[in-house]
C-alpha positions in Angstrom: 57.5 -8.8 177.5 56.7 -11.2 174.6 54.0 -13.8 175.5 55.0 -17.4 174.6 52.5 -20.2 174.7 55.4 -22.5 175.4 55.6 -21.0 178.9 51.9 -20.8 179.9 49.0 -23.1 180.6 46.6 -23.9 177.8 43.3 -22.1 177.4 41.4 -25.5 177.7 41.8 -28.3 180.2 41.6 -31.0 177.5 41.5 -29.6 174.0 41.1 -33.1 172.5 37.5 -33.0 173.7 36.7 -30.1 171.3 37.6 -31.9 168.0 35.4 -34.1 165.8 35.4 -37.9 166.3 36.6 -37.6 169.9 33.3 -38.2 171.8 32.8 -42.0 171.5 31.2 -43.1 174.7 30.6 -46.8 173.9 31.7 -49.4 176.4 34.2 -51.4 174.4 35.0 -54.2 176.9 37.9 -55.1 174.5 39.8 -57.1 177.2 36.8 -59.0 178.5 35.0 -60.3 175.4 33.7 -63.8 174.8 33.8 -65.5 171.4 30.0 -65.7 171.3 29.2 -62.0 171.9 29.4 -61.0 168.2 27.0 -63.7 167.3 24.7 -62.8 170.2 24.7 -59.1 169.0 24.0 -60.1 165.4 20.9 -62.0 166.6 19.7 -59.3 168.9 16.9 -57.2 167.3 18.0 -54.2 169.4 21.5 -54.1 167.8 22.2 -51.1 165.6 24.6 -51.0 162.7 27.0 -48.7 160.8 26.8 -50.1 157.3 29.9 -49.2 155.3 30.1 -49.5 151.5 33.5 -48.8 149.9 34.6 -46.6 152.8 31.3 -44.6 152.9 28.5 -44.7 155.4 25.0 -45.9 154.3 22.6 -43.4 155.8 18.8 -43.3 155.8 17.9 -39.9 154.2 14.1 -39.9 154.1 13.4 -38.4 157.5 13.8 -35.0 159.0 17.5 -35.8 159.7 19.8 -38.4 158.2 20.2 -41.6 160.3 23.5 -43.4 160.4 22.6 -46.2 162.9 20.5 -48.8 161.1 18.5 -51.9 162.0 19.3 -55.4 160.8 16.2 -55.2 158.4 17.7 -52.0 156.9 20.9 -53.6 155.9 19.6 -57.0 154.8 19.2 -55.8 151.2 22.7 -54.4 151.2 24.4 -57.8 151.2 26.2 -57.4 154.5 29.6 -59.1 155.0 28.8 -60.8 158.3 32.2 -62.5 158.4 33.9 -59.0 158.5 31.5 -57.4 161.0 33.1 -55.8 164.1 31.4 -55.5 167.5 32.5 -52.0 168.4 30.8 -51.8 171.8 27.7 -51.2 173.8 25.7 -48.3 174.9 22.8 -48.3 177.5 20.4 -49.6 174.9 22.2 -52.3 172.9 25.3 -53.5 171.0 26.7 -51.5 168.1 28.2 -53.2 165.1 30.2 -51.8 162.1 29.7 -54.0 159.1 30.9 -53.8 155.4 28.2 -54.3 152.8 28.7 -55.6 149.2 26.2 -53.2 147.6 28.0 -50.4 145.8 27.4 -46.8 146.9 25.4 -45.9 143.8 23.3 -49.1 144.1 21.9 -48.7 147.6 18.2 -49.2 147.9 15.9 -46.3 148.7 15.9 -44.4 151.1 19.6 -45.0 151.8 22.5 -42.9 150.5 26.3 -43.5 150.8 28.0 -40.4 152.4 31.7 -40.0 152.8 33.2 -39.6 156.2 34.4 -36.0 155.7 30.9 -34.9 154.6 29.3 -36.7 157.6 31.3 -34.6 160.0 31.5 -31.4 158.1 27.7 -31.3 157.6 27.1 -32.4 161.2 24.9 -35.3 160.1 25.4 -37.1 163.5 25.6 -36.0 167.1 29.1 -36.0 168.5 28.8 -39.3 170.4 27.5 -41.2 167.4 30.2 -39.6 165.2 32.8 -40.8 167.7 31.4 -44.4 167.6 31.3 -44.3 163.8 35.0 -43.2 163.7 35.8 -46.4 165.7 33.6 -48.5 163.5 34.8 -47.4 160.1 38.5 -47.6 161.2 38.0 -51.2 162.4 36.2 -52.2 159.2 38.9 -50.7 157.1 41.5 -52.6 159.1 39.6 -55.9 159.0 39.2 -55.7 155.2 42.9 -55.0 154.8 43.7 -58.1 156.8 41.5 -60.8 155.3 44.6 -62.9 154.6 47.6 -63.7 156.7 50.7 -61.5 156.0 52.9 -64.4 157.0 51.5 -67.4 155.0 48.7 -66.1 153.0 45.9 -68.1 154.6 42.5 -66.6 155.4 42.4 -64.7 158.8 39.6 -65.5 161.3 38.1 -62.7 163.4 38.3 -63.1 167.2 37.0 -61.1 170.2 34.2 -59.6 168.1 36.5 -58.5 165.4 39.1 -56.8 167.7 41.8 -59.2 166.5 42.3 -61.5 163.6 44.2 -64.8 163.7 45.5 -67.2 161.1 44.6 -70.8 162.0 47.3 -72.1 159.7 50.3 -70.5 161.4 48.8 -68.8 164.5 49.9 -65.3 163.3 47.7 -62.7 165.1 47.1 -59.1 164.1 45.5 -56.3 166.1 43.9 -53.0 165.0 46.4 -50.4 163.9 46.6 -46.7 164.3 48.9 -44.6 162.2 50.4 -41.6 164.2 50.5 -38.3 162.4 52.1 -35.1 163.7 50.2 -32.0 162.8 51.8 -28.7 163.9 51.1 -25.1 164.1 54.5 -23.4 163.9 54.8 -20.0 165.6 57.6 -17.4 165.1 59.7 -16.5 168.1 57.9 -13.2 168.6 54.6 -15.1 168.9 53.0 -12.9 166.2 52.7 -15.2 163.2 51.8 -18.8 162.4 53.0 -20.9 159.5 50.4 -22.5 157.2 50.6 -24.3 154.0 48.3 -25.1 151.1 48.2 -28.5 149.5 47.0 -28.9 145.8 44.1 -31.2 146.9 42.7 -28.6 149.4 39.4 -26.8 148.6 40.0 -23.4 146.9 41.6 -20.9 149.3 42.1 -23.2 152.2 45.3 -23.2 154.2 46.1 -25.5 157.1 48.8 -26.7 159.5 51.7 -28.7 158.2 51.5 -32.4 159.0 53.2 -35.7 158.3 53.4 -39.3 159.5 55.7 -40.2 162.4 58.3 -42.6 161.1 59.6 -45.7 162.9 62.3 -45.0 165.4 61.3 -41.3 165.6 59.9 -39.3 168.5 56.9 -37.1 168.0 59.0 -34.0 168.5 61.6 -35.0 166.0 58.9 -35.8 163.5 57.6 -32.3 163.9 61.1 -30.8 163.3 61.8 -33.1 160.3 58.4 -32.5 158.6 58.5 -28.8 159.1 62.0 -28.5 157.7 61.2 -30.8 154.7 58.0 -29.0 153.8 58.8 -25.4 154.5 62.6 -25.1 155.2 61.8 -23.7 158.6 63.9 -24.9 161.6 62.0 -25.8 164.7 63.2 -25.7 168.4 60.7 -26.3 171.2 57.6 -28.5 170.6 54.6 -28.5 172.8 51.8 -31.1 172.7 48.3 -29.7 172.7 45.6 -32.2 171.5 44.9 -35.3 169.6 42.2 -36.4 167.2 41.1 -39.8 165.9 41.0 -39.5 162.1 39.2 -42.4 160.6 40.4 -42.0 157.0 41.3 -44.8 157.4 42.8 -45.2 160.9 45.1 -42.4 161.9 45.7 -40.5 165.2 46.4 -36.8 164.6 48.8 -35.5 167.3 48.4 -31.8 167.4 51.3 -29.7 168.6 52.7 -26.2 168.6 56.3 -25.7 167.3 58.6 -22.8 167.9 60.3 -21.5 164.7 64.0 -20.8 164.9 64.2 -19.4 161.4 61.9 -17.3 159.2 62.8 -17.8 155.5 60.4 -20.2 153.9 61.7 -22.7 151.2 58.6 -24.7 150.3 58.6 -28.2 149.0 56.7 -27.6 145.8 56.1 -31.3 145.3 54.0 -31.2 148.5 52.7 -27.6 148.8 51.2 -25.1 146.4 52.0 -22.3 148.9 53.4 -21.8 152.3 53.6 -18.6 154.2 53.3 -16.8 157.5 50.0 -15.4 158.7 49.6 -12.8 161.5 46.9 -13.0 164.2 44.4 -10.8 162.4 44.8 -12.8 159.1 44.3 -16.0 161.1 41.2 -14.7 162.8 39.8 -13.8 159.4 40.5 -17.2 158.0 38.7 -18.9 160.9 35.7 -16.8 160.2 35.8 -17.6 156.5 35.8 -21.4 156.8 35.7 -22.9 153.3 35.0 -19.6 151.7 36.3 -19.5 148.1 36.9 -15.7 147.7 39.8 -15.5 150.1 42.0 -17.5 152.4 40.1 -19.9 154.7 40.8 -22.4 157.5 39.8 -26.0 157.9 36.3 -26.5 159.3 35.5 -26.5 163.0 36.0 -30.0 164.3 39.4 -30.4 162.5 42.4 -30.4 164.8 44.1 -27.8 162.6 41.2 -25.4 163.2 41.5 -26.1 167.0 45.2 -25.4 166.9 44.7 -22.1 165.1 41.7 -21.1 167.4 43.6 -21.9 170.6 46.7 -20.0 169.5 44.6 -16.9 169.3 42.8 -17.6 172.5 46.1 -18.4 174.2 47.5 -15.1 173.2 44.5 -13.3 174.6 44.9 -15.2 177.9 48.5 -14.2 178.0 47.7 -10.6 177.3 45.2 -10.5 180.2 47.7 -12.2 182.6 50.6 -9.8 181.9 
C-alpha cells in the first residue's frame, strides 16, 4: 500500500518551532501598553537595542562572537531615529527596542558592522530567541518607515503604543503592523515518491527550493497553493495539507508551509519565474539536504528555512509511514 502523508500524523508535534525566526520569547504586552512606556524604555540604561541601518543589523564584531543587542551608548554615534523607534517587548532583564539609524552601513563606527538578515540567520550569529526577537524588530521598523506619512491625507503619522500603531493627527487614520501571507508548498506526486522543486534565477548556484507565492485578496491558502503551482509549473494540485509557518522578516511576511498533492506530472515551467523546475526522488532530495549551498551539485535551502523543513519532514514522514505499515 502506498504511504500518503495526507492520511497520517506529522513527524513533529509543531514543526513551526524548528524553523528560524520562530523562537521569540519577549513579552509583547501589545494590548496593555501605556503611552509613556517607550520613553521610559529609552531612558532606562538597561534597555538593549537592535540598531537597523538600511535594512541591515548593526552588530558589534570585536569580541569572540558578534553581538546584535546593543546599549544606548553603542548606538549614540549612529544617529538613531528615536521618532521611529519601536518597543518590541520585554524579557526578564529589561526592555528591547528596535530603532533605525541614519548612519549608512559602510559608515558605521568601529567595532560595528552592518550584516544583512539572511547572513545573520545562515551564519547563526545569534541564539534562536534573540533571532526571533530581531525578526519582530526589523519587521516593525520596516513597517514604521514605510508609514511615516498618512496614506489618506499625506500628513505625518505619529507612533502610539510604543510604535505598535501609527496615527494621523490630521484625519485620525490609524494603521497597524502588516504581515504579508505567502504560501510555500512542497508538491508530492500521487505515488509519494517524488517532490517538485524549482530554481529561481536569483538563487545561489545549484540551489532548488519549494515553489511559493503571495496569497491574493479573496483567496484561501489552499487555492493560492493550487494557483501558484499551476502558474509556475503547470502541475495541477488536489489535496493541500498545512504543516508549518515561519516569520520571514524580509521585510514582513509569514511563510505558510504546506504539502500539496499533484494530480498531474507533466511540467510546463513559467520561464519568466523559474530557470528550472523538476521532480526529485527521495534519494536525490536526501542528497540535496546534505549538500546545503554546495556549488558542485544540486543543493537545498539552508537549515532554518521552511523549505528545508518541508523537504526534511517529507523524508522523515515517509520513514515513519514505512515503520507503521
